[in-house]
N, C-alpha and C positions, 0 to 999 in steps of 0.2 A: 504494500500500500504506500502511496506517495504523499499521504497527509503529513503535514508538519506536526511534531509533538506539541507545538505551541498553538495549534489551531483547534478551537472547540468543535466538538462533533455533536450531532443530533441523535445518533443511535449507535449501538455496538456493531451494527451490520450494514454499513453504507455500501452502495453498489460498487464504488471504488475505481471506476474507470478514470484514468488520468487523461484529461481533455487536452488536445492540442489545438483543434479548431472546429468550427461548425459552419455549415452552409446549406441553405434550403431545408430539406427534410433530413439532413444527415449530420451526425456528430462523428469526429475522427479522434482516435486516441493517440497516445504518444508513440505507439508502434505502427501507426498508419492504418489500423483496422477501422473500417467504416461501419457505423451503426445507423439503421433507420430509426428515427426518433418518433415513436408512436405515443408519446405523452406530452410533447411540446413544452418541456420544462414545467409540467403540471399546468397546462392550459395557459401558457404565457406566449410562446412563439407561434401564435395562430397563423401568421403570414410567413412562417419559416424563419430560419436563422439568417440574420444579416441581409435582409431584403435591400437591394441597391438604393431604393428611394429613401428608406429610413437612414441608411448609412450616409448618403449624400446630405440629408437634412441635418444630421448630427454634426458632420464636419463643417457645414456652412455656419451653424450656430457657434461652434467652437472658435471659429475665426472672428466672431464678434464679441461675445462675452459668455462667462459662466455665471456663477452665483454673484449677485450684487447686493442683495438685502433680503431679509425675510419676506415671505409672501404678503402681498397686500399693500406695500408701501410705495413701490415704483410701478409705473405703467410699463409693461414689458410686452413687446410684440408677440413672442411665442405664446404667452399666456392668453392674450387677447384673441389671437387667431384661433387657438384651440377651443376657447370658450364659445366663440361664434360658430365654429364648425359643429360642436356638440349641440348647440341650440338649434341649428338648422336640421339636425338629424332626429331630434327628440320632440315629443309632444309639447304644445305651447306652455303647459304648466310646469315643465321641467326646463326652465330657461336660464338657470343661473348655476354655475359650477364653482366649486371650491376645490383646488388641487392640493393633494396631500402626497405622502410618500409611499403608501402601501394600502392593501385591502383592509387590514385590521384597523388602521387609522381612519380610513373612510367610514367603517362601521362605528367606531368609537364616536366620531364626530356626528354621524347621523343620529345616534342615540341622544347625544347632547342637544342637537337641534330639535328633536322631537320633544324632549323635556322642556326646552326653552319655549317652544311654540305653544304647547298645551298647558303648561303649568302643572303637569302631572309627572309622576315618577315611575309608575308601574309599567312593565314591559311584558308582552306576550311573545314567546319564541317557540320554536318547534323542536320536538324530540328528534334526535339523530342529526341535527343541524351542525354546521361548522361555520363560524364567522371570523376566526382568527385566534392568535395566541396571546394577546394582551388581556389584562384582567377584565375590562369591560366586554370585549368580544367573547372571551371564554365564559363570562357570566350568562351570555345568551346563546351559547353553544350547547348542544344536547348530547355530548359525549362524556359520560361520567368518568370513564376510565382515564381520560386525558385531564380531567379537572380535579380529581379528588385530592391530589397532593398540594394543591395551590389555593385551597380555601383559606379565609372566607372570600366570597365574591360580592359583587354589587347587589344589594337587596332589591326586592320588588319584582323579581322575574318569575313568571308562570310559564310552564311548558305544556304544550298541547301536541297531539299527534297530527302530523302533516297529512293533508288530503282527507281529513275527517270533519265533515260539516257539523256533526253532532257536538263537537267540542268548541265551536265558535262562541258559545255562550260565555266562555271565560273572558272574552273581550267585553269590557264594560266602559261606563263613563269615567272610570278611574284610570283607564289604560292610556298611556301616552303614545305608545307605538306598538305595532306588530312588526317584527323583523323576520323575513322569510326569504329563502332562495326560491325563485319561481320554478326551478328544477333543483332538487337537492343533489349536490355533488358528492360530498364525502360519504353520504349515506348510501352511495352506490347507484347514482343516477335514478332517482325516484321522481317520476313525472306525474304531476297532478292532473286532475280533470279540469277542463275549462270552467265547468260549473262551480267547482270548489273555489278557484281563485276569484270568480265573480261574486260568490257568496261571501268570501273573505272581504272583498272590496266593499260590498254592501254593508256588512257588519261594522267595518271601520267608519263608513260614512254616517251610520246611524248613531254611533257612540262618540263621534268627534275624535277618533283615533287616527293617527298618521300611519300609513302603510309604507314600510321600508322594503324595497326589493334589493337584496344582495345579489348583484349580477357579476360578482368578481370572477367566478368561473364561467358563467354562461354567456357573458358579453362578448362583443367583438366577433360575432359570426359563428361562435362555437356550435350553436343549436340550429343554424340554418337561417336565422335572421340576425340583424345586427345586435339586437337585444332579445332575450327570450320572451319578455313580457309582450312583445308584438304578436306572438302566436296565440296569446290567450285573451287578447282584447281587454286587458286590464292595465290601467296606468297607476303607478305608485305615486305617493306624495314625495318620497325621497328615494333616489336611486344611488346605489354605490357600485363603483367599478374600479378595477385595478388589473392585475395579472397581464392579460394580452393588450391592455389599453396602450401601453408604452412601446409596443413593437419590439420588446426585448429590454427596454429601459425601465427603471423602477419609478412608477407613478400611479397614484390612485386619485379618485375624485368622489365627492358626494355632491349630488345635484338635486335641486329643488326649485321652488318658485323664488323670484326676486324678493317677494314679500317675506317669505320664511327666512331667507338668507340674511336679509337686513337686520333681523333680530340679533344676529351674532356681532353686530357692529355697535351695540348700545346696551347699557344696563345689564352687564358691564360691557365696556368696549373690549375688543380683542376676545370675544367669546370663544373663539377657537383660533389658535395661533400655531404656526409651524415655520421653522427656519428654512428648511429645504423643500417644502411643498411648492409645487409649481416651478421646479428648477427649469431654467430656460432650455437646457439641452434635452431634458426629458420631455418637455412640452413640444419641442420641435419634432422629436421622434414620434410622440403620440399623434400629432397632427399628420405627419407623413403616414403613419400606420392607418389612420382613418381614411386618408386619401387612397391608399393601396386597396383597402377593403371595399370602399364605396365607389371608387372611380376608375382605378387603374387596372384592376384584375377582375375576372369573372368568377372567382372562386366561390363567392357567397351563394350564387345561384346553383352551384354544383354540390353544396355541402350535404343535402339530404340524400341525393343519389349515391354519393360516396359512402355515407353511413349505411345506407341500405345494402351496398355491395359488401361491406364488412359483415353485416348480419347474415347475409345469404351464404357467404363463403365460410363462416365460422360455425355452421351447424355441425354438431359433433356429439357423440354419445356421452362424452365427459362433461359437456356444457349443460348445466341445468337451466340457465336462462340468460338471455342477452337483453339488457335494458338500454335503449338507444334513442337519442334525439339528436339529429344532425350528426356531427362527428364527436359526440360525447357518449361514451359507451361503458357499461359495466358488464364484464363477462363472468358470470357466476359459476363457480365450481363447487366441490363438496366440502372443502376445508381450507383453512389458512395455509396448511402445509403444502397442499397442491398448488396454491397460488405462489408461494415462495419458490417452489421448485420450478414452476413455469417461468417466472421472471429470471431466475438464474440460467435456465436452459436457453431462453430466448437471447440472452446476452451472448452466449456462445454462437448463436446463429446470426448475430449481428443486428439484433432488434432490441430497442429500449422499451420495456413495459414497466408498470409500477402498480403498487397496491393502493387500497383506500385505508385511511386511518380508522374509519368506523365500520367498515364492511370487509372484514379480513378474508372472507371466502369468495371474494371477487377481485379481478384485476381490471385496471382501467386502461382504456384506449382513448386517446384524444390527440390524434396526429395533426400536424399543420394542415390548414385548409388547402394548401397547394399540393398535397399529396396526389399523385397520379393514379389512374386506374390500374396500370400495370404494377405499380408499387404496392397497392392494396392486395392485388392478386398474389404477388410474391410473398408478402408478409403473412397473409392468411394461410398460404401453403406451409410456411414454416411453423406457424402457431399450431395448426392441426397436426403437423408432423410431431411436434413435441407432445401434444395431447395423446397421440397414438402410443407414445412410449411411457405414459404415466402408469 
C-alpha cells in the first residue's frame, strides 16, 4: 500500500489503488493498469474525469485570481454567472443560490435556513437516509450504526419511513422542515412513488413546513434529468446539491427563494458564513460542468437507455434485485461478503465498483454519463463472469 503513515484513513480496508491519472471513464494506476470507473468517485465525475471544457475553464480562472475574500463580500464573476445559470435551469421559486464547500455543509445550512424561516426547530427525516458526516447532517441521517459512537446529536428530529404515506402525520405545525432524498442513495437506490412525494409536498404545505430535497447524489443528470425532482413533478422549498455539481471540483450549494435567503442577511447578519464557499475556481468549473450537461453533450438524453442496458445485461441467478433510475443502480446480492468479494474481483478485471454504507448486501453502479454502449456491454460481461464464479 502506498499510503503515507502520516495520512489519516477512513477504514482498515481501502481499495488501495495508487492513482497516476484519470481521463473520461477511466482511472490509471501507477503501473499503467486501466480501470473502468463505474462509480464516478461516488456520483461526482458525472461528465467523466477531466472533461476538456471544465479543465479549460479552471485554467482560465487560475490566470485571473483564486480566493480573494470570504463568500458574500466581493462581487465575483464566476459566482454571479453560476448563480444565473442555476436560476435559468430551476423553477422560479428556486432562484437564489448560496455556494458552500460540500454536500454536508449544504444540508447543514438548509436546516438552519428552515429554522430561521419558520421559527421552529423540529425536523422530520427519513429512516435509512444519509445526509453527510457532520453533527447536524448525521442528526438527520437514518443510519444508527454510523451514528451511535458520536452522540448526542441535535435534538428535535423525528424519523419516518421513506415512501410510507401513513407516517406523514408526524409532520405537524411544529415541524420546521422535512429533509429527504427524492431517491434514497445510500439506502440502496430506493425510488418513491410519484404519489408519495406529492402527498409529502401537500402535507408540508398544509403545516407550513419547508420541504428540503437533498439532491447531492441524484443531481447533475444522474437519474436521467438534471435534477431528480423533475421526474416527480414536485418542487422543494430548499434544494441542496454538491458531488457532481463541480465537475470534479469541491463545491456545494443550497438554493431557495430570494425571500428565504434574505433572512440569512439580518437578525443576525452573517446567518451563514463560509470562507471558501463559492471559490472562484470551483465556480468556474461548476458553470462549465452545467454547460457540458445542458448544452455541449447529448448524454442527458441517453442516461435512461444506458441504465436500462445495464439492467438487461446484469440479469443473473446470483442477483436478487436491481434497483435503477437512470445511471444510479443498486445490484442486490445475498450478503455483504458476496459484495466485498465482487468488488475485489472486479478490480482484478479492471473495473471500479463500490458498496453502500447502509445497504451492505448490494453494490453500487453509477458510471459517468459519457459511458458508451460498448463499454457497458464489456463491463457487464465481466461482472456476470465474476458472479458465475461466486
